[in-house]
C-alpha positions in Angstrom: -146.6 46.1 110.0 -147.1 49.6 111.4 -146.3 51.7 108.4 -147.4 52.3 104.9 -145.7 51.7 101.7 -147.4 53.2 98.7 -145.3 51.4 96.2 -146.1 47.9 97.5 -149.7 47.0 97.9 -148.7 43.6 99.0 -147.3 45.0 102.2 -150.2 47.4 102.7 -151.0 47.6 106.5 -154.3 47.3 108.1 -156.2 50.6 108.1 -156.1 52.5 111.4 -159.5 52.7 113.0 -161.8 55.6 112.0 -159.0 58.0 111.1 -157.0 58.5 107.8 -154.4 61.2 107.3 -153.2 62.8 104.2 -149.4 63.1 103.9 -149.6 66.8 103.4 -151.6 67.4 106.6 -149.2 65.5 108.8 -146.4 68.0 109.8 -145.2 65.9 112.8 -145.1 62.1 112.8 -147.1 60.4 115.5 -147.7 56.8 116.4 -149.7 54.7 113.9 -149.7 57.4 111.2 -149.2 56.8 107.5 -146.5 58.9 105.7 -145.7 59.7 102.1 -142.2 58.5 101.1 -141.3 62.0 100.1 -141.8 63.4 103.5 -140.1 60.6 105.4 -136.7 62.1 106.6 -135.7 60.4 109.8 -136.7 56.8 110.5 -138.7 56.0 113.5 -139.1 52.7 115.2 -141.1 49.9 113.5 -141.8 51.9 110.3 -141.4 50.8 106.7 -139.7 53.3 104.3 -139.2 53.5 100.6 -135.8 52.1 99.5 -135.1 55.2 97.7 -134.9 57.3 100.8 -133.7 54.8 103.3 -130.2 55.7 104.6 -129.9 52.9 107.1 -131.2 49.4 107.3 -133.4 48.4 110.2 -134.5 45.0 111.2 -137.9 45.0 109.5 -137.4 47.2 106.4 -137.7 46.4 102.8 -134.9 47.3 100.3 -134.4 47.2 96.6 -131.3 45.3 95.5 -130.2 48.2 93.3 -130.0 50.7 96.2 -128.2 48.3 98.5 -124.6 49.6 98.5 -121.6 49.0 100.9 -122.7 49.3 104.5 -121.5 52.4 106.3 -118.4 52.0 108.5 -118.8 51.0 112.1 -117.6 53.3 114.8 -114.6 52.0 116.8 -114.3 52.6 120.5 -110.9 53.8 121.7 -109.5 51.3 124.2 -107.1 51.9 127.1 -104.5 49.8 125.4 -104.5 51.9 122.3 -104.2 55.0 124.4 -101.1 53.6 126.1 -99.5 52.6 122.8 -100.2 56.0 121.3 -98.7 57.7 124.3 -95.5 55.7 124.1 -95.1 56.9 120.6 -95.3 60.5 121.6 -92.0 62.4 122.1 -93.0 63.5 125.6 -93.4 60.0 126.9 -90.5 58.7 129.0 -90.8 55.2 130.5 -89.6 54.4 134.0 -86.4 52.7 132.8 -85.4 55.7 130.8 -86.1 58.0 133.7 -83.9 55.8 135.9 -81.0 55.8 133.4 -81.2 59.6 133.1 -81.3 60.1 136.8 -78.2 57.9 137.2 -76.3 59.7 134.5 -76.8 63.0 136.3 -74.9 61.6 139.3 -72.0 60.1 137.4 -69.7 63.0 136.6 -66.3 62.8 138.4 -65.0 66.1 137.4 -64.1 67.5 140.8 -61.0 65.8 142.3 -61.7 67.5 145.7 -64.9 65.6 146.3 -65.3 63.8 149.6 -64.7 60.0 149.5 -68.3 59.3 150.6 -69.6 61.3 147.6 -67.2 59.5 145.3 -68.4 56.1 146.6 -72.0 57.2 146.0 -71.2 58.1 142.4 -69.3 54.8 141.9 -72.4 53.0 143.1 -74.5 54.9 140.6 -72.1 53.9 137.9 -72.4 50.3 138.8 -76.2 50.5 138.7 -76.0 52.3 135.3 -73.8 49.5 133.9 -76.1 46.8 135.2 -79.1 48.5 133.5 -77.3 48.9 130.2 -76.2 45.2 130.3 -79.8 44.0 130.8 -81.5 46.3 128.3 -83.3 44.5 125.5 -84.0 47.4 123.2 -81.2 49.7 122.0 -80.6 53.1 123.6 -82.3 56.0 121.9 -81.1 59.5 121.4 -82.9 60.7 124.5 -80.4 58.6 126.6 -77.4 58.5 124.3 -76.9 62.3 124.2 -76.5 62.8 128.0 -74.7 59.5 128.2 -71.9 60.6 125.8 -71.7 63.9 127.6 -71.1 62.0 130.9 -68.5 59.8 129.2 -66.7 62.8 127.8 -66.6 64.6 131.1 -65.1 61.6 132.9 -62.6 60.3 130.3 -61.3 63.5 128.6 -59.4 65.1 131.5 -55.9 66.6 131.9 -53.3 63.9 132.4 -50.5 64.2 134.9 -47.0 64.8 133.6 -45.0 61.6 133.0 -42.7 60.3 135.8 -39.7 59.9 133.5 -39.1 62.5 130.9 -36.5 60.3 129.2 -37.0 56.6 128.9 -35.3 54.5 131.5 -37.4 51.4 131.6 -36.3 47.8 131.4 -38.0 45.5 128.8 -39.9 43.6 131.5 -41.4 46.7 133.0 -44.2 47.1 130.5 -46.5 45.1 132.7 -46.0 47.3 135.7 -48.4 50.1 136.7 -45.8 52.8 137.1 -48.2 55.6 138.0 -51.7 54.3 138.9 -54.5 56.7 138.3 -56.3 57.7 141.6 -59.7 57.6 140.0 -59.3 54.3 138.3 -61.9 52.5 140.4 -64.6 54.6 138.8 -62.8 55.0 135.4 -62.9 51.2 135.0 -66.7 51.2 135.2 -66.9 54.2 132.8 -64.8 52.3 130.2 -67.0 49.2 130.7 -70.1 51.4 130.0 -68.4 52.9 127.0 -67.4 49.5 125.5 -71.0 48.2 126.1 -72.5 51.2 124.3 -70.2 50.7 121.3 -71.2 47.0 121.1 -75.0 47.6 121.5 -75.6 50.8 119.6 -76.2 51.0 115.9 -73.7 52.5 113.5 -76.0 55.3 112.6 -76.4 56.4 116.2 -72.7 56.1 117.0 -71.8 58.2 114.0 -73.8 61.1 115.6 -71.8 61.1 118.8 -68.3 59.8 117.8 -66.7 62.2 115.4 -63.1 63.2 114.6 -62.7 65.3 117.7 -63.9 62.5 119.9 -61.4 60.1 118.3 -58.5 62.5 118.8 -59.4 62.9 122.4 -59.4 59.1 122.8 -56.0 58.9 121.1 -54.6 61.5 123.6 -55.6 59.2 126.5 -53.0 56.6 125.3 -50.4 58.8 127.1 -51.9 57.8 130.4 -49.3 56.2 132.8 -51.8 53.7 134.1 -51.4 50.5 132.1 -54.9 49.3 133.1 -56.5 52.4 131.5 -54.5 52.0 128.3 -55.6 48.4 128.0 -59.3 49.4 128.4 -58.8 52.2 125.9 -57.2 49.9 123.4 -60.2 47.6 123.5 -62.6 50.5 123.0 -60.5 52.1 120.2 -60.2 48.8 118.3 -63.9 48.1 118.7 -64.6 51.5 117.1 -62.2 50.8 114.3 -63.9 47.4 113.6 -67.5 48.8 113.7 -67.2 52.3 112.1 -65.7 51.5 108.8 -65.9 55.0 107.5 -63.5 56.2 110.2 -60.8 53.7 109.4 -58.6 55.9 107.1 -58.8 58.8 109.6 -57.9 56.5 112.6 -54.9 55.0 110.7 -53.6 58.5 109.8 -53.9 59.8 113.4 -52.0 56.8 114.7 -49.3 57.4 112.0 -48.9 60.9 113.2 -48.5 59.7 116.8 -45.7 57.3 115.8 -43.8 59.8 113.6 -44.0 62.5 116.3 -42.6 60.1 118.9 -39.8 58.9 116.6 -38.6 62.2 115.0 -39.9 65.1 117.1 -39.6 64.3 120.8 -37.4 62.6 123.4 -40.4 62.2 125.7 -41.6 58.7 126.6 -45.0 57.8 125.1 -46.5 55.0 127.3 -49.2 54.0 124.8 -47.0 53.1 121.8 -47.2 49.4 122.6 -51.0 49.4 122.8 -51.3 51.3 119.5 -49.0 48.7 117.9 -51.2 45.9 119.2 -54.2 47.5 117.5 -52.0 47.8 114.3 -51.1 44.1 114.6 -54.8 43.1 114.2 -55.2 45.7 111.4 -52.2 44.3 109.5 -53.5 40.8 110.0 -56.7 41.7 108.1 -54.9 43.3 105.1 -55.6 41.5 101.8 -52.8 40.3 99.5 -51.3 41.9 97.4 -50.7 44.7 99.8 -51.6 48.3 98.9 -48.7 50.7 98.3 -50.0 52.8 101.3 -49.5 49.8 103.6 -46.0 49.1 102.3 -45.1 52.7 102.9 -46.3 52.3 106.5 -43.8 49.5 107.0 -40.9 51.5 105.5 -41.7 54.9 106.9 -43.2 54.2 110.3 -42.6 50.7 111.6 -38.9 50.4 110.6 -38.0 53.9 112.1 -39.8 52.8 115.4 -36.6 50.7 116.0 -34.7 53.9 116.5 -35.9 55.4 119.9 -34.2 54.7 123.1 -37.3 53.2 124.7 -37.9 50.8 121.9 -37.4 47.8 124.2 -40.7 48.6 126.0 -42.8 48.0 122.8 -40.4 45.8 120.8 -42.6 42.7 121.1 -45.6 44.4 119.5 -43.3 46.1 116.9 -41.7 42.8 115.9 -45.1 41.2 115.5 -46.3 43.9 113.1 -43.1 43.7 111.0 -43.4 39.9 110.8 -47.0 40.1 109.7 -46.0 42.2 106.7 -43.2 39.8 105.8 -45.5 36.8 106.1 -48.0 38.4 103.7 -45.3 39.4 101.2 -42.0 37.7 101.9 -40.1 40.0 99.6 -40.7 42.8 102.1 -38.2 41.0 104.3 -35.4 42.9 102.5 -37.0 46.3 103.5 -37.4 45.1 107.1 -33.9 43.6 107.6 -32.0 46.5 106.0 -34.0 48.9 108.0 -33.1 47.1 111.3 -29.5 47.1 110.3 -29.7 50.8 109.6 -30.9 51.6 113.1 -28.6 49.1 114.9 -27.6 50.4 118.3 -24.0 51.2 119.1 -23.9 51.2 122.9 -27.3 49.8 123.9 -26.7 46.1 124.6 -30.3 45.3 125.5 -31.5 46.6 122.1 -28.8 44.5 120.3 -30.0 41.3 121.9 -33.6 42.2 120.9 -32.5 43.0 117.3 -30.6 39.7 116.9 -33.8 37.8 117.9 -35.9 39.8 115.5 -33.5 39.2 112.6 -33.5 35.5 113.4 -37.4 35.4 113.1 -37.4 37.4 109.9 -34.9 35.1 108.2 -37.3 32.2 108.9 -40.1 34.0 107.0 -38.3 35.9 104.3 -38.3 34.6 100.7 -35.4 32.1 100.3 -34.7 33.6 96.9 -33.5 36.7 98.8 -31.0 34.8 100.9 -28.0 35.5 98.6 -28.7 39.2 98.8 -29.1 39.3 102.6 -26.4 36.8 103.5 -23.3 39.1 103.6 -24.8 42.1 105.5 -26.5 39.8 108.0 -23.5 37.6 108.7 -21.2 40.6 109.0 -23.5 42.2 111.6 -23.9 38.9 113.5 -20.1 38.3 113.5 -19.5 41.8 114.9 -22.0 41.0 117.7 -20.3 37.7 118.6 -17.1 39.6 119.0 -18.8 42.0 121.5 -17.3 42.3 124.9 -20.8 42.1 126.4 -21.2 38.4 127.0 -25.0 38.5 126.6 -24.7 40.0 123.1 -21.9 37.6 122.1 -23.8 34.5 123.4 -27.1 35.6 121.6 -25.2 36.0 118.3 -23.6 32.6 118.6 -26.9 30.9 119.3 -28.2 32.2 116.0 -26.1 29.5 114.3 -28.3 26.8 115.8 -31.0 28.0 113.4 -31.1 25.9 110.3 -32.4 28.8 108.1 -29.4 30.9 109.0 -27.1 28.1 107.7 -29.2 27.9 104.5 -28.8 31.6 104.0 -25.1 31.5 104.6 -24.6 28.6 102.2 -26.1 30.8 99.4 -23.0 33.0 99.5 -20.3 30.9 100.9 -17.4 32.6 99.2 -18.4 36.0 100.6 -19.6 34.9 104.0 -16.9 32.4 105.2 -13.9 34.8 105.4 -16.0 37.1 107.6 -17.1 34.2 109.9 -13.7 32.6 110.1 -12.1 35.9 111.2 -14.7 36.4 113.9 -14.3 32.9 115.2 -10.5 33.1 115.4 -10.7 36.5 117.1 -13.0 35.1 119.8 -10.9 32.1 120.4 -7.7 34.1 120.8 -8.9 36.9 123.1 -12.4 36.9 124.4 -12.5 37.3 128.2 -15.7 35.1 128.8 -15.1 31.3 129.0 -18.7 30.5 128.0 -18.4 32.6 124.8 -15.1 30.8 123.9 -16.8 27.5 124.4 -19.7 28.4 122.2 -17.3 29.7 119.6 -15.5 26.4 119.5 -18.9 24.7 118.8 -19.7 27.0 115.9 -16.2 26.6 114.5 -16.7 22.9 114.4 -20.0 23.3 112.5 -18.3 25.6 110.0 -15.4 23.2 109.4 -17.9 20.3 108.9 -19.9 22.3 106.4 -17.0 23.3 104.2 -13.6 22.0 105.5 -11.6 23.0 102.4 -13.1 26.5 102.3 -12.5 27.0 106.0 -8.9 26.0 105.7 -8.5 28.3 102.7 -10.0 31.2 104.7 -7.9 30.4 107.7 -4.7 30.5 105.5 -5.8 33.8 104.0 -6.4 35.2 107.5 -2.9 34.1 108.6 -1.4 35.8 105.5 -3.4 39.0 106.2 -2.2 39.0 109.8 1.4 38.6 108.7 1.0 41.5 106.2 -0.6 43.6 108.9 2.2 42.8 111.3 4.9 43.9 108.8 3.0 47.1 108.2 2.8 47.8 111.9 6.6 47.3 112.2 7.2 49.6 109.4 5.1 52.3 111.0 7.0 51.9 114.3 10.3 52.3 112.5 9.2 55.5 110.9 8.1 57.0 114.2 11.4 56.0 115.8 13.3 57.8 113.0 11.2 60.9 113.5 11.8 60.8 117.3 15.5 60.4 116.8 15.6 63.2 114.3 13.8 65.5 116.8 16.4 64.9 119.4 
């Protein structure tokens, strides 16, 4: 050893040749000198110190167990990997993927309809690139991208719509699949809707809530007035996805759709192209209602769906409307009375196409309504069907006669035979005596045979009563003619 430890004679070093220093006379340490433990501040190489004043352990030092505490922490070197990770967590860091998305977003605003076709093609190409990036992203989009992205979506989607081609509805039932007025910008709008739908699917509810508010939803609802059926279909998918994901907006979305329906029925004669798509959304909503139904939902059937049978253009969206009504009746069959009486209330007078559709809807409702209600519905339903089979329009008459091929209709009629049969027999005899269409007369003969087979005695009784009534009516008519002749003679 090269040092001195006054507390341990056992470790006493060999004396230095010819020279001994006192600790007080040694201001500066030099090689091979002996120090007092009190004056030893900084350790030097290969020296032995008292454990009491030893801050650090060196390879050849002696320590007391009492003074050996926890070793001091080791210094950690900052690596390049840690620097990169820390830089990614800083708000100023933007990775290359985010930079690319932001640069593409800046190109994708189609707000100027006067742009050159080449520039529009370039923007469409940028939209396609943006869609492909969003599809392949692994991590969700952050606010740094979502904010400009929703601004871009709003600037492209929320635009003034052209006026409708037809101010009053004049569309055939099969025309709902036609694109009556295609949007010129649809090639790029289609990609915008795909991006919008992808964002709704991939983004968290908390992030969507920041950018999709009541105003945004109202703007989306306005776009259902677009004449382009392709745009309405894409819009329907996005709107329904929002309804499914953002549960806290569901009451507001239902209320706004209520308002659109009621405005269309009671406040305007203008055609609304998107009623069918909105009813399709409602069909899935009604399908998810739990049983028993809430009073709010029953009121929707009575105050919104039933009055939607009234407008002239009902045949355009009748398929979706009939599905919504049938969903209610399937969940609670007693609601069939509300639906059937509502349809009878709004029965058309001169629109034969609507009559054919209404007859088909009534036939479907009779199949799902509670059989205990048959007796209550038999007379009003059979009266309306009989009136239709006496129609001079052959399509309406034939459709009304085909109803009697339905077994449920026969079961319903049998619940009130005494009230229903006189009405039916009168309608059958009237058709057989004077309808102009041969096919209608033949179908009437078939139905008459079924009625006679069901209750022959009752049919004969009703036929006799009809003949008596006709004789009474004939006598009354002769009396009126005699009175008029007397008045004419007296006037001469």
